[in-house]
DRENPAKE-176098 format. One record per residue: residue in one letter; y, z, x of N, C-alpha, C in turn. Coordinates in steps of 0.2 Angstrom, whole numbers, padded with zeros to 4 digits, always signed. Layout:
N
AYZXYZXYZX ...
This chain:
452
M-0391-0010+0425-0384-0008+0426-0379-0009+0420 N-0375-0004+0418-0371-0005+0412-0366-0010+0413 S-0364-0013+0407-0358-0017+0407-0351-0013+0409 P-0347-0016+0412-0340-0012+0413-0336-0012+0407 I-0332-0007+0407-0327-0007+0402-0321-0010+0405 M-0318-0015+0401-0313-0020+0404-0306-0019+0401 I-0305-0015+0396-0299-0014+0393-0296-0007+0394 D-0290-0007+0397-0287+0000+0398-0281+0000+0393 P-0281+0003+0388-0275+0003+0383-0269+0006+0387 D-0269+0010+0391-0263+0013+0395-0260+0008+0399 S-0263+0003+0401-0260-0003+0405-0257-0008+0401 I-0257-0008+0394-0255-0013+0390-0247-0012+0389 P-0243-0017+0390-0236-0016+0390-0234-0016+0382 V-0229-0012+0380-0227-0012+0373-0219-0011+0373 E-0216-0013+0368-0209-0012+0367-0207-0005+0365 R-0211-0001+0362-0209+0005+0359-0215+0010+0360 E-0213+0016+0362-0218+0022+0362-0216+0028+0358 I-0220+0030+0353-0218+0034+0348-0223+0040+0348 W-0220+0046+0347-0224+0052+0346-0223+0055+0339 A-0228+0057+0335-0227+0060+0329-0231+0066+0327 A-0229+0070+0323-0233+0076+0321-0233+0077+0314 P-0238+0079+0311-0239+0079+0303-0236+0086+0300 D-0230+0088+0302-0228+0095+0300-0220+0095+0299 G-0217+0100+0298-0210+0101+0298-0207+0100+0291 L-0201+0102+0290-0198+0102+0283-0193+0096+0282 A-0190+0093+0288-0185+0088+0287-0189+0081+0288 Y-0187+0076+0284-0190+0070+0284-0189+0066+0290 L-0194+0065+0295-0193+0061+0301-0188+0064+0305 S-0188+0071+0306-0184+0074+0311-0186+0073+0317 G-0183+0074+0323-0184+0073+0329-0182+0065+0331 N-0184+0063+0337-0182+0056+0339-0188+0052+0341 G-0194+0055+0340-0200+0051+0342-0202+0051+0349 T-0198+0055+0353-0200+0056+0360-0206+0061+0361 K-0209+0061+0367-0214+0066+0368-0211+0073+0367 D-0205+0075+0369-0202+0081+0369-0200+0083+0362 K-0198+0078+0358-0195+0079+0351-0198+0074+0347 P-0205+0075+0345-0208+0070+0341-0206+0070+0334 Y-0207+0064+0331-0205+0063+0324-0209+0068+0320 S-0206+0072+0315-0210+0077+0311-0210+0074+0304 I-0216+0073+0302-0217+0070+0295-0220+0075+0290 P-0216+0077+0285-0219+0081+0280-0225+0078+0276 G-0230+0082+0276-0236+0079+0273-0240+0074+0277 G-0238+0073+0283-0241+0068+0287-0241+0061+0285 D-0236+0059+0281-0236+0052+0278-0235+0047+0284 L-0241+0045+0286-0241+0040+0292-0237+0033+0290 D-0238+0031+0284-0235+0025+0281-0227+0025+0283 A-0224+0031+0283-0217+0032+0284-0215+0029+0291 L-0220+0028+0295-0218+0026+0302-0218+0018+0303 L-0221+0015+0298-0221+0008+0298-0215+0004+0300 P-0209+0006+0297-0203+0002+0299-0201+0003+0306 L-0204+0008+0309-0201+0010+0316-0205+0007+0322 L-0211+0004+0320-0216+0002+0325-0214-0004+0329 G-0209-0009+0327-0207-0015+0330-0212-0020+0331 A-0212-0024+0336-0216-0029+0338-0223-0027+0342 S-0222-0022+0345-0227-0019+0349-0226-0011+0350 C-0231-0007+0349-0230+0000+0349-0236+0004+0352 R-0235+0009+0356-0240+0014+0357-0238+0020+0353 L-0242+0022+0349-0241+0027+0344-0246+0034+0346 H-0242+0039+0347-0246+0045+0349-0246+0050+0343 L-0251+0051+0340-0252+0056+0334-0254+0063+0337 L-0250+0068+0336-0252+0075+0338-0257+0078+0333 A-0259+0084+0335-0264+0087+0331-0262+0088+0324 G-0267+0088+0319-0266+0089+0312-0268+0083+0308 E-0267+0083+0302-0269+0078+0297-0263+0073+0295 F-0264+0067+0296-0260+0062+0293-0263+0058+0287 V-0259+0055+0283-0261+0052+0277-0259+0045+0276 T-0263+0040+0275-0261+0033+0274-0264+0031+0267 R-0260+0027+0264-0262+0023+0258-0265+0016+0260 Y-0262+0013+0265-0264+0007+0267-0260+0005+0273 F-0262+0006+0279-0258+0005+0285-0259-0003+0287 F-0253-0006+0285-0253-0013+0285-0246-0016+0287 H-0245-0022+0288-0239-0025+0290-0237-0022+0297 L-0242-0022+0302-0242-0019+0308-0240-0024+0314 P-0237-0021+0319-0235-0025+0325-0241-0029+0328 K-0240-0034+0332-0245-0038+0335-0249-0034+0340 T-0246-0029+0343-0249-0025+0347-0248-0018+0345 L-0254-0014+0343-0254-0008+0341-0259-0003+0344 L-0257+0002+0348-0261+0006+0351-0260+0013+0349 I-0265+0016+0345-0265+0023+0342-0269+0028+0346 H-0266+0033+0348-0269+0038+0352-0268+0045+0349 G-0274+0048+0347-0274+0055+0344-0275+0060+0350 A-0275+0066+0348-0276+0072+0352-0283+0074+0353 G-0288+0071+0350-0295+0072+0350-0299+0071+0344 M-0305+0069+0344-0309+0068+0338-0310+0075+0335 G-0308+0075+0329-0308+0082+0325-0302+0086+0326 V-0297+0083+0330-0291+0087+0331-0285+0083+0327 T-0285+0076+0329-0280+0072+0325-0284+0068+0320 T-0282+0069+0313-0286+0065+0308-0281+0061+0304 I-0283+0055+0303-0280+0050+0298-0284+0050+0292 K-0281+0052+0286-0285+0052+0280-0283+0047+0275 L-0287+0044+0271-0285+0039+0266-0282+0044+0260 A-0277+0042+0257-0274+0046+0252-0278+0045+0246 D-0278+0050+0241-0281+0050+0235-0278+0044+0231 G-0283+0041+0227-0281+0035+0223-0278+0030+0227 A-0281+0027+0232-0278+0022+0236-0279+0015+0233 T-0276+0013+0228-0278+0007+0224-0273+0002+0225 S-0268+0003+0229-0262-0002+0230-0263-0007+0235 G-0269-0007+0239-0270-0011+0245-0271-0018+0243 L-0270-0023+0248-0270-0030+0246-0277-0032+0244 Y-0283-0028+0247-0289-0030+0246-0293-0026+0240 Y-0290-0021+0237-0293-0017+0232-0297-0021+0227 P-0303-0019+0226-0306-0012+0227-0310-0012+0234 H-0308-0016+0239-0311-0016+0246-0305-0013+0250 V-0306-0006+0251-0300-0002+0254-0301-0002+0261 R-0296-0004+0265-0296-0005+0272-0291+0000+0275 M-0292+0005+0278-0287+0010+0280-0283+0007+0285 I-0285+0005+0291-0281+0002+0296-0283-0005+0297 T-0279-0010+0296-0281-0017+0296-0276-0022+0299 D-0278-0027+0302-0273-0033+0303-0271-0037+0297 G-0274-0036+0292-0272-0040+0286-0273-0047+0286 G-0278-0050+0291-0279-0057+0292-0274-0060+0296 Q-0269-0056+0299-0264-0059+0304-0266-0059+0311 F-0271-0055+0313-0274-0054+0320-0269-0051+0324 F-0272-0045+0327-0268-0042+0333-0269-0046+0339 T-0264-0045+0343-0265-0048+0350-0269-0042+0354 H-0266-0036+0354-0270-0030+0356-0270-0025+0351 F-0276-0022+0351-0277-0016+0346-0281-0011+0350 A-0279-0004+0349-0283+0001+0352-0282+0007+0347 A-0288+0011+0347-0288+0017+0343-0292+0022+0347 T-0289+0028+0349-0293+0033+0354-0292+0040+0351 D-0297+0044+0352-0297+0051+0352-0294+0053+0345 L-0297+0051+0339-0295+0054+0333-0301+0053+0328 T-0300+0056+0322-0305+0055+0316-0302+0051+0311 L-0305+0047+0308-0303+0043+0302-0307+0045+0296 D-0304+0048+0291-0307+0050+0285-0306+0046+0279 G-0311+0042+0276-0311+0038+0271-0310+0041+0264 N-0311+0048+0264-0309+0051+0258-0312+0048+0251 W-0319+0047+0252-0322+0043+0246-0322+0047+0240 A-0322+0054+0240-0322+0058+0234-0315+0058+0231 G-0310+0056+0234-0303+0056+0231-0301+0049+0228 Q-0306+0044+0228-0305+0037+0226-0308+0037+0218 P-0304+0033+0214-0307+0032+0207-0313+0028+0207 E-0317+0029+0202-0323+0026+0202-0322+0018+0200 H-0326+0014+0204-0326+0007+0203-0332+0004+0205 P-0335-0001+0201-0342-0003+0203-0342-0007+0210 N-0337-0009+0212-0337-0013+0219-0333-0010+0224 L-0331-0003+0223-0327+0001+0228-0330+0000+0235 K-0326-0001+0240-0329-0001+0247-0323+0002+0251 V-0325+0007+0255-0320+0010+0259-0322+0009+0267 Q-0317+0006+0270-0318+0004+0278-0313+0008+0282 A-0314+0010+0287-0309+0014+0291-0305+0009+0296 L-0309+0005+0300-0306+0000+0304-0308-0007+0302 A-0304-0011+0300-0306-0018+0299-0301-0022+0303 I-0303-0024+0309-0299-0026+0314-0301-0033+0317 Q-0296-0038+0316-0297-0044+0320-0292-0045+0325 A-0294-0046+0331-0289-0045+0337-0292-0050+0343 C-0287-0052+0347-0289-0055+0353-0292-0050+0358 R-0289-0044+0358-0293-0039+0362-0292-0032+0358 A-0298-0029+0358-0298-0022+0354-0302-0017+0358 H-0300-0011+0358-0303-0006+0361-0303+0000+0357 V-0309+0003+0355-0310+0009+0351-0314+0014+0354 R-0311+0020+0356-0315+0025+0360-0314+0032+0357 N-0319+0035+0357-0319+0042+0355-0316+0043+0348 V-0318+0039+0343-0316+0039+0337-0322+0041+0332 E-0320+0045+0327-0325+0047+0322-0323+0045+0316 I-0328+0042+0312-0327+0039+0305-0331+0044+0300 I-0328+0046+0295-0332+0050+0290-0330+0048+0283 N-0334+0049+0278-0332+0048+0271-0330+0041+0269 C-0333+0036+0272-0333+0029+0270-0339+0027+0267 G-0339+0021+0264-0345+0018+0261-0344+0013+0256 A-0349+0012+0251-0349+0006+0247-0353+0007+0240 N-0350+0005+0235-0354+0004+0229-0357-0003+0229 G-0360-0005+0223-0363-0012+0222-0368-0011+0217 T-0367-0014+0211-0372-0014+0206-0377-0019+0205 A-0376-0025+0209-0380-0031+0209-0380-0034+0215 N-0385-0038+0217-0386-0041+0223-0380-0047+0223 G-0376-0047+0228-0371-0052+0229-0364-0049+0227 N-0364-0043+0224-0357-0040+0223-0354-0039+0230 A-0347-0041+0230-0343-0041+0236-0343-0034+0239 G-0343-0029+0234-0343-0022+0237-0350-0019+0239 L-0355-0023+0240-0361-0021+0242-0362-0018+0249 E-0358-0020+0254-0358-0018+0260-0352-0016+0263 A-0351-0011+0267-0345-0008+0270-0347-0008+0277 M-0342-0009+0281-0342-0008+0289-0337-0003+0291 P-0339+0003+0292-0334+0008+0294-0330+0006+0300 I-0333+0003+0305-0329+0000+0311-0331-0007+0311 S-0326-0011+0310-0327-0019+0310-0323-0021+0315 L-0325-0024+0320-0321-0028+0326-0323-0035+0326 Q-0318-0039+0326-0319-0046+0326-0314-0050+0330 T-0317-0055+0334-0312-0059+0338-0314-0066+0338 F-0310-0070+0341-0311-0077+0342-0316-0079+0347 A-0319-0085+0346-0323-0088+0351-0319-0089+0358 N-0313-0091+0357-0309-0092+0363-0302-0089+0361 G-0297-0089+0366-0291-0087+0365-0287-0091+0360 N-0283-0089+0355-0280-0093+0350-0273-0094+0353 R-0271-0101+0353-0265-0103+0357-0259-0101+0353 E-0259-0100+0346-0253-0098+0343-0252-0091+0343 L-0257-0087+0344-0256-0080+0344-0257-0076+0351 Y-0260-0079+0355-0262-0076+0361-0258-0078+0367 F-0258-0085+0368-0255-0088+0373-0249-0093+0371 P-0244-0090+0368-0239-0095+0364-0235-0099+0369 S-0235-0098+0375-0231-0102+0380-0235-0104+0386 M-0241-0103+0386-0245-0104+0392-0250-0110+0391 E-0247-0116+0390-0251-0122+0388-0257-0123+0393 F-0255-0122+0400-0260-0124+0405-0267-0120+0404 L-0267-0115+0400-0273-0111+0399-0277-0113+0393 W-0274-0118+0389-0278-0120+0383-0284-0124+0385 G-0290-0122+0382-0296-0125+0384-0299-0122+0390 T-0297-0117+0393-0300-0114+0399-0304-0108+0397 E-0305-0103+0402-0309-0098+0401-0307-0093+0395 P-0312-0091+0391-0310-0087+0385-0307-0080+0388 T-0303-0077+0384-0300-0071+0386-0301-0065+0381 T-0304-0067+0376-0305-0062+0370-0310-0056+0372 R-0309-0050+0369-0314-0045+0371-0313-0039+0366 L-0319-0036+0364-0320-0031+0360-0324-0025+0363 E-0322-0019+0362-0325-0013+0365-0325-0007+0360 A-0331-0005+0359-0332+0002+0355-0336+0006+0359 I-0333+0012+0361-0336+0016+0366-0335+0024+0364 D-0341+0027+0364-0342+0034+0362-0339+0036+0355 C-0340+0031+0350-0338+0033+0344-0344+0036+0339 R-0342+0038+0334-0347+0041+0329-0345+0040+0322 V-0350+0037+0318-0350+0036+0311-0355+0041+0308 S-0352+0045+0304-0356+0051+0301-0357+0050+0294 L-0363+0050+0292-0365+0051+0285-0361+0047+0280 P-0361+0041+0280-0357+0037+0275-0360+0038+0268 H-0355+0036+0263-0357+0037+0256-0360+0030+0254 F-0365+0030+0250-0367+0024+0246-0371+0026+0240 V-0369+0023+0235-0373+0024+0228-0374+0017+0225 K-0378+0017+0220-0379+0011+0216-0380+0004+0220 G-0384+0005+0225-0386+0000+0229-0382-0002+0235 G-0376+0001+0235-0371+0000+0241-0375+0001+0248 T-0372-0002+0253-0375-0001+0259-0369-0001+0264 W-0371-0001+0271-0365-0001+0276-0368-0003+0283 T-0364-0006+0287-0366-0007+0294-0361-0003+0298 G-0363+0002+0301-0359+0007+0304-0354+0004+0309 I-0357+0000+0314-0352-0003+0319-0354-0010+0319 Y-0349-0014+0317-0350-0022+0315-0346-0026+0320 I-0349-0031+0323-0346-0035+0328-0346-0042+0327 R-0341-0046+0327-0341-0053+0327-0337-0056+0332 T-0339-0061+0336-0336-0063+0342-0334-0071+0342 S-0336-0074+0336-0335-0081+0336-0331-0084+0330 L-0325-0080+0328-0321-0083+0323-0318-0089+0324 P-0318-0094+0320-0315-0101+0321-0308-0100+0318 A-0303-0097+0322-0297-0096+0320-0292-0101+0324 N-0292-0107+0322-0287-0112+0326-0288-0112+0333 R-0294-0110+0336-0295-0110+0343-0295-0116+0346 Q-0294-0117+0353-0295-0123+0356-0302-0122+0360 P-0306-0127+0359-0313-0127+0362-0312-0126+0370 A-0317-0121+0372-0316-0119+0379-0323-0119+0382 G-0328-0123+0379-0334-0123+0382-0338-0117+0382 T-0342-0116+0387-0347-0110+0387-0343-0104+0390 R-0343-0098+0386-0340-0092+0388-0343-0089+0395 T-0340-0087+0399-0343-0084+0405-0341-0077+0406 T-0337-0074+0402-0336-0067+0402-0338-0064+0395 E-0341-0057+0396-0344-0054+0390-0338-0053+0385 A-0340-0055+0379-0335-0054+0373-0335-0047+0370 A-0340-0044+0370-0340-0037+0366-0345-0032+0370 L-0343-0026+0370-0347-0020+0372-0347-0015+0367 V-0353-0012+0365-0354-0006+0361-0358-0002+0365 R-0355+0004+0367-0359+0009+0371-0358+0016+0369 G-0363+0020+0370-0363+0027+0369-0361+0029+0362 C-0362+0025+0357-0359+0027+0350-0365+0030+0346 T-0364+0033+0341-0369+0037+0337-0367+0035+0329 V-0372+0033+0326-0372+0032+0319-0377+0036+0315 V-0375+0040+0311-0380+0045+0307-0379+0044+0300 G-0385+0043+0296-0385+0043+0289-0390+0038+0286 S-0393+0040+0281-0398+0035+0278-0395+0030+0274 G-0399+0025+0273-0397+0020+0268-0393+0014+0270 G-0392+0013+0277-0388+0008+0279-0390+0005+0286 I-0387+0001+0289-0388-0002+0296-0384+0002+0301 C-0387+0004+0306-0383+0007+0311-0378+0003+0315 F-0381-0002+0318-0377-0007+0322-0379-0014+0320 G-0374-0019+0321-0375-0026+0319-0369-0030+0320 G-0370-0036+0317-0365-0041+0318-0367-0048+0316 A-0362-0053+0316-0363-0060+0314-0360-0064+0320 D-0363-0070+0320-0360-0075+0325-0358-0072+0332 L-0363-0069+0335-0362-0066+0341-0363-0070+0347 D-0359-0070+0352-0359-0074+0358-0357-0069+0364 Y-0362-0068+0368-0361-0064+0374-0359-0057+0372 V-0363-0053+0369-0362-0046+0367-0367-0041+0369 T-0365-0035+0371-0370-0030+0373-0369-0024+0369 F-0375-0021+0367-0376-0015+0363-0380-0011+0368 E-0378-0005+0371-0382-0001+0375-0380+0006+0375 D-0386+0010+0376-0385+0017+0376-0382+0020+0370 N-0384+0017+0364-0382+0020+0358-0387+0024+0354 T-0385+0028+0349-0390+0032+0345-0389+0031+0338 G-0394+0030+0334-0394+0028+0327-0399+0031+0323 E-0398+0033+0317-0403+0035+0312-0401+0033+0305 G-0405+0028+0302-0403+0025+0296-0409+0021+0293 M-0407+0017+0288-0412+0012+0285-0414+0007+0290 C-0409+0004+0294-0411-0001+0299-0407+0001+0305 A-0410+0000+0311-0407+0002+0317-0402-0004+0319 F-0404-0010+0319-0399-0015+0321-0401-0022+0317 N-0396-0025+0315-0397-0031+0311-0392-0037+0313 C-0394-0043+0315-0390-0049+0315-0394-0054+0312 D-0392-0057+0306-0395-0062+0302-0390-0067+0300 T-0384-0067+0302-0379-0072+0300-0376-0076+0305 L-0377-0083+0304-0374-0088+0309-0378-0087+0316 R-0375-0087+0322-0379-0088+0328-0379-0081+0332 A-0384-0081+0336-0384-0075+0341-0386-0078+0348 D-0381-0078+0352-0382-0081+0359-0380-0076+0364 R-0385-0075+0369-0383-0070+0374-0382-0063+0372 V-0386-0061+0368-0385-0054+0365-0390-0049+0369 R-0387-0044+0371-0392-0039+0375-0392-0032+0371 I-0398-0030+0369-0399-0024+0365-0403-0020+0370 R-0400-0015+0373-0404-0011+0378-0403-0004+0378 N-0408+0000+0380-0408+0007+0381-0405+0011+0375 N-0406+0009+0369-0404+0012+0363-0409+0017+0361 R-0407+0022+0356-0412+0026+0353-0411+0026+0346 F-0416+0024+0342-0416+0024+0335-0421+0028+0332 F-0419+0033+0327-0424+0037+0324-0424+0036+0316 D-0430+0037+0314-0432+0038+0307-0429+0032+0303 C-0431+0026+0306-0428+0019+0303-0434+0016+0299 N-0432+0013+0293-0437+0009+0289-0438+0003+0293 T-0433+0000+0296-0433-0006+0300-0430-0005+0306 G-0433-0007+0312-0430-0006+0318-0425-0011+0320 I-0426-0016+0325-0421-0021+0327-0423-0028+0324 N-0418-0031+0321-0419-0037+0318-0414-0042+0320 V-0416-0047+0324-0412-0053+0326-0415-0059+0323 S-0412-0061+0318-0414-0067+0314-0408-0072+0312 P-0405-0074+0317-0398-0078+0315-0400-0084+0311 S-0396-0085+0306-0397-0091+0301-0395-0098+0305 G-0391-0097+0310-0389-0103+0314-0393-0104+0321 N-0398-0100+0321-0403-0100+0327-0399-0096+0333 G-0403-0094+0338-0401-0090+0343-0405-0091+0350 Q-0402-0089+0355-0405-0090+0361-0403-0084+0366 Q-0407-0083+0371-0406-0078+0376-0404-0071+0373 V-0408-0069+0368-0408-0063+0365-0412-0058+0369 H-0410-0053+0373-0414-0048+0377-0414-0041+0374 I-0420-0039+0371-0421-0033+0368-0425-0028+0373 D-0422-0024+0377-0425-0021+0382-0424-0013+0382 G-0430-0009+0383-0429-0002+0385-0427+0002+0379 N-0428+0000+0373-0426+0004+0367-0431+0008+0365 F-0429+0014+0361-0434+0018+0358-0433+0018+0350 V-0438+0016+0347-0438+0015+0339-0443+0019+0336 Q-0441+0024+0332-0445+0028+0328-0445+0026+0321 L-0450+0024+0318-0450+0021+0311-0452+0027+0307 G-0448+0027+0301-0449+0032+0296-0453+0029+0290 K-0451+0032+0284-0454+0030+0278-0451+0024+0275 P-0454+0020+0270-0451+0014+0268-0445+0016+0264 F-0440+0011+0263-0434+0011+0260-0434+0007+0254 W-0433+0011+0248-0433+0007+0241-0426+0004+0240 N-0425-0002+0240-0419-0005+0238-0418-0006+0231 A-0414-0002+0228-0413-0002+0220-0410-0008+0218 V-0406-0012+0222-0403-0018+0219-0408-0024+0219 M-0412-0024+0225-0417-0030+0225-0423-0028+0221 N-0424-0021+0219-0430-0019+0216-0436-0020+0220 R-0436-0018+0226-0441-0019+0231-0441-0014+0237 F-0446-0013+0240-0446-0010+0246-0444-0015+0252 E-0440-0013+0256-0437-0017+0261-0443-0019+0266 P-0443-0025+0269-0448-0026+0274-0448-0021+0280 Q-0454-0020+0283-0454-0015+0288-0457-0018+0295 W-0453-0017+0300-0455-0019+0307-0452-0015+0312 G-0454-0015+0318-0451-0012+0324-0446-0016+0327 I-0448-0022+0329-0443-0027+0332-0445-0034+0329 Q-0441-0037+0327-0442-0044+0324-0437-0049+0326 G-0439-0055+0328-0435-0060+0330-0437-0066+0326 K-0432-0070+0324-0433-0077+0321-0428-0082+0323 F-0431-0088+0324-0426-0094+0326-0423-0093+0332 L-0427-0090+0337-0424-0088+0344-0428-0092+0349 T-0424-0094+0354-0427-0097+0360-0425-0093+0366 K-0429-0094+0372-0427-0091+0378-0425-0083+0377 S-0429-0080+0373-0428-0073+0371-0434-0069+0373 R-0433-0062+0373-0438-0057+0375-0437-0051+0372 A-0442-0047+0372-0442-0040+0370-0447-0036+0375 N-0444-0032+0380-0448-0029+0385-0446-0022+0386 R-0451-0018+0388-0451-0011+0389-0448-0007+0384 N-0450-0009+0377-0448-0005+0372-0453+0000+0369 T-0451+0006+0367-0456+0010+0364-0455+0011+0356 I-0461+0010+0352-0460+0010+0345-0465+0015+0342 L-0463+0020+0339-0467+0024+0335-0469+0022+0328 V-0475+0021+0327-0477+0017+0321-0481+0022+0316 P-0479+0023+0310-0483+0027+0305-0488+0021+0302 D-0493+0020+0305-0497+0014+0302-0500+0015+0295 A-0500+0021+0292-0502+0021+0285-0497+0017+0281 W-0491+0016+0283-0486+0012+0279-0487+0005+0280 G-0491+0002+0284-0491-0005+0285-0486-0008+0289 F-0483-0005+0294-0477-0008+0298-0480-0013+0302 T-0475-0018+0304-0477-0023+0309-0473-0021+0315 P-0476-0019+0320-0472-0016+0326-0468-0021+0330 L-0471-0027+0331-0467-0032+0335-0469-0039+0332 S-0463-0043+0331-0465-0050+0327-0459-0055+0329 G-0462-0061+0331-0457-0067+0332-0454-0067+0338 I-0455-0063+0343-0452-0063+0349-0457-0061+0355 D-0456-0065+0361-0461-0064+0366-0459-0057+0370 G-0463-0054+0373-0462-0048+0377-0468-0045+0381 A-0466-0040+0385-0471-0037+0389-0469-0030+0390 I-0475-0026+0391-0474-0019+0393-0471-0015+0387 N-0472-0017+0381-0470-0013+0375-0475-0008+0373 R-0473-0002+0372-0478+0003+0370-0477+0004+0362 I-0483+0003+0359-0484+0004+0352-0488+0010+0351 I-0485+0016+0348-0488+0022+0348-0489+0024+0341 E-0496+0024+0339-0497+0025+0332-0498+0032+0330 T-0497+0033+0323-0497+0040+0320-0504+0044+0322 G-0503+0050+0323-0509+0054+0324-0511+0055+0331 T-0508+0052+0336-0510+0053+0343-0505+0058+0345 A-0508+0062+0351-0504+0067+0354-0497+0065+0356 E-0497+0059+0359-0491+0056+0361-0486+0055+0356 N-0488+0052+0350-0484+0051+0344-0481+0057+0342 S-0486+0063+0341-0483+0069+0338-0478+0072+0343 G-0479+0072+0349-0473+0075+0353-0467+0071+0353 A-0467+0064+0353-0461+0060+0352-0458+0061+0346 L-0462+0062+0340-0459+0063+0334-0456+0069+0333 V-0458+0075+0336-0455+0081+0336-0448+0081+0339 Q-0448+0077+0345-0442+0076+0349-0437+0072+0344 A-0439+0067+0341-0435+0063+0337-0432+0067+0331 K-0436+0071+0328-0434+0075+0322-0429+0080+0325 S-0430+0083+0330-0425+0088+0333-0418+0085+0335 E-0418+0079+0337-0412+0075+0339-0408+0073+0333 I-0412+0071+0327-0409+0069+0321-0406+0076+0318 A-0409+0081+0318-0406+0087+0315-0400+0090+0319 A-0400+0089+0326-0394+0090+0330-0388+0086+0328 L-0390+0080+0327-0384+0075+0325-0381+0077+0319 K-0385+0078+0314-0383+0080+0307-0379+0087+0307 T-0382+0092+0311-0378+0098+0312-0371+0097+0315 E-0371+0093+0320-0365+0092+0324-0360+0089+0319 A-0362+0084+0315-0358+0080+0310-0355+0085+0305 S-0359+0090+0303-0357+0095+0298-0352+0100+0301 R-0353+0102+0307-0349+0106+0311-0342+0103+0311 N-0342+0096+0313-0336+0093+0313-0332+0093+0307 L-0335+0091+0301-0332+0091+0295-0329+0098+0293 T-0333+0104+0295-0330+0110+0293-0324+0112+0297 A-0325+0110+0304-0319+0111+0308-0313+0108+0306 I-0314+0101+0304-0308+0097+0302-0305+0101+0296 A-0309+0103+0291-0306+0106+0285-0303+0112+0286 D-0305+0116+0291-0302+0122+0293-0295+0121+0296 L-0295+0117+0301-0289+0115+0304-0284+0112+0299 N-0286+0108+0295-0281+0105+0290-0278+0110+0285 G-0283+0115+0283-0281+0120+0279-0275+0125+0282 R-0276+0126+0288-0271+0130+0292-0265+0126+0293 L-0265+0120+0295-0259+0116+0296-0255+0115+0289 S-0259+0114+0284-0255+0113+0277-0251+0119+0275 S-0253+0125+0277-0249+0131+0275-0244+0133+0280 M-0243+0129+0285-0238+0131+0291-0231+0129+0289 S-0226+0132+0292-0219+0130+0291-0217+0130+0298 S-0211+0128+0299-0208+0127+0306-0207+0134+0309 A-0208+0139+0306-0207+0146+0309-0213+0149+0312 N-0219+0146+0311-0225+0149+0314-0228+0144+0319 Q-0224+0142+0324-0226+0137+0329-0232+0140+0333 L-0232+0147+0333-0237+0150+0337-0244+0149+0335 V-0245+0149+0328-0251+0147+0325-0253+0140+0327 V-0249+0135+0327-0250+0129+0329-0253+0129+0337 E-0250+0132+0341-0252+0132+0348-0259+0135+0349 Q-0260+0141+0345-0267+0144+0345-0272+0139+0343 S-0271+0136+0337-0276+0131+0334-0277+0126+0339 L-0272+0123+0343-0273+0118+0347-0277+0120+0353 R-0276+0126+0356-0280+0129+0361-0287+0130+0359 L-0288+0132+0353-0295+0133+0350-0299+0126+0350 Q-0295+0121+0347-0299+0114+0346-0300+0112+0353 S-0296+0113+0358-0297+0110+0365-0303+0113+0368 A-0304+0120+0367-0310+0124+0369-0316+0121+0366 I-0316+0120+0359-0322+0117+0356-0324+0110+0359 L-0319+0106+0360-0321+0099+0363-0324+0100+0370 K-0321+0105+0374-0324+0106+0380-0332+0108+0380 V-0333+0112+0375-0340+0115+0374-0344+0109+0372 K-0342+0105+0367-0346+0099+0365-0347+0094+0370 E-0342+0093+0375-0344+0089+0380-0349+0092+0385 A-0349+0098+0386-0353+0101+0390-0361+0101+0388 V-0361+0101+0381-0368+0102+0378-0372+0095+0379 Q-0368+0089+0379-0371+0083+0380-0378+0082+0377 L-0377+0081+0370-0383+0080+0366-0387+0074+0368 F-0384+0069+0370-0387+0062+0371-0388+0061+0379 
């Protein structure tokens, strides 16, 4: 049985609700209502920052918005687009003025922590090609610390990392990074409810039906497509053992070689389920603790390394169940000057943990270790050369090709739509309406295809 989705962004109260469109000739014409949205020449999203107030629901209509660094944000920010590939937020060319440069974060709390954050139905474009060369450049789309965060139907493109030596801070990027407290923070989340201090945790993270496509990496840089951390020590009051799930990652897709598809650090009561990935490593958690982590019913293709849970702070109750892992060729790490270790499922420093009912396709000529360091039962290890392996491998390659084709189609569609919108003026509204209808039809077709 799947974990329930517990955050409904539409039910979160806000002081302000704003609609905005990335077109028009007059600067911030309109009044920000649904009927008369703000019209922003050039889609300059940063122009809206002074208008957001303490809490805001921001509706971004179809087209391309641009940001240099979306910072100084309200404690509650809920961003809603018109659809993945329909509304795009793009990092501006030469975005070097951010607080963390050369670590560029498109949308971030800036270390202040959101009370509530949501992003739904849009594409975030890291515009890697438009950034100046820097040996430690890192572009991340969402770097979010929040009490409660919900990201759904969001696509991330053109993010990544450089890194010329092991230990460089630019070595790893997280296109989607969601982090929260071990427990509710009294200063930020319950400022007047002292009777709740030290009781049941209320923090929660959700990434649902998101896509990270073909991240950029050179010079040894790498990435973790969707990264989760649930035990930040941010002035929290101790609350004992958590009894509610802290994070859920479901139905997401990460495509691109050279990085980690899913992972995290300091995980407590987290579920990764029904996800799809293709990359150097399917899943990795090797920092701090991993308690009550469920990795189940995921599909991982063409990975050098499958699922690795080896927390430096020890772990317990890690359940790895019902996953499909197809191992590919070895990955050469140019920074470490070595081939990366190769295994299907590995566990270290774990107690009360298991790996059951997993299927691992093993190219035995490369010397993979299919299962290591964790107890399990009813796992299927299928070696190269068998009929069962050949059939499953054909299916895996077909699904990888379909994922990459879809990512390419999305990039082409976004470029086409943005080209049309950039040439419009206020006099050709008919073209806008036709484009929106076309994009809506494309989305309906994609939903009907149901690749996964």
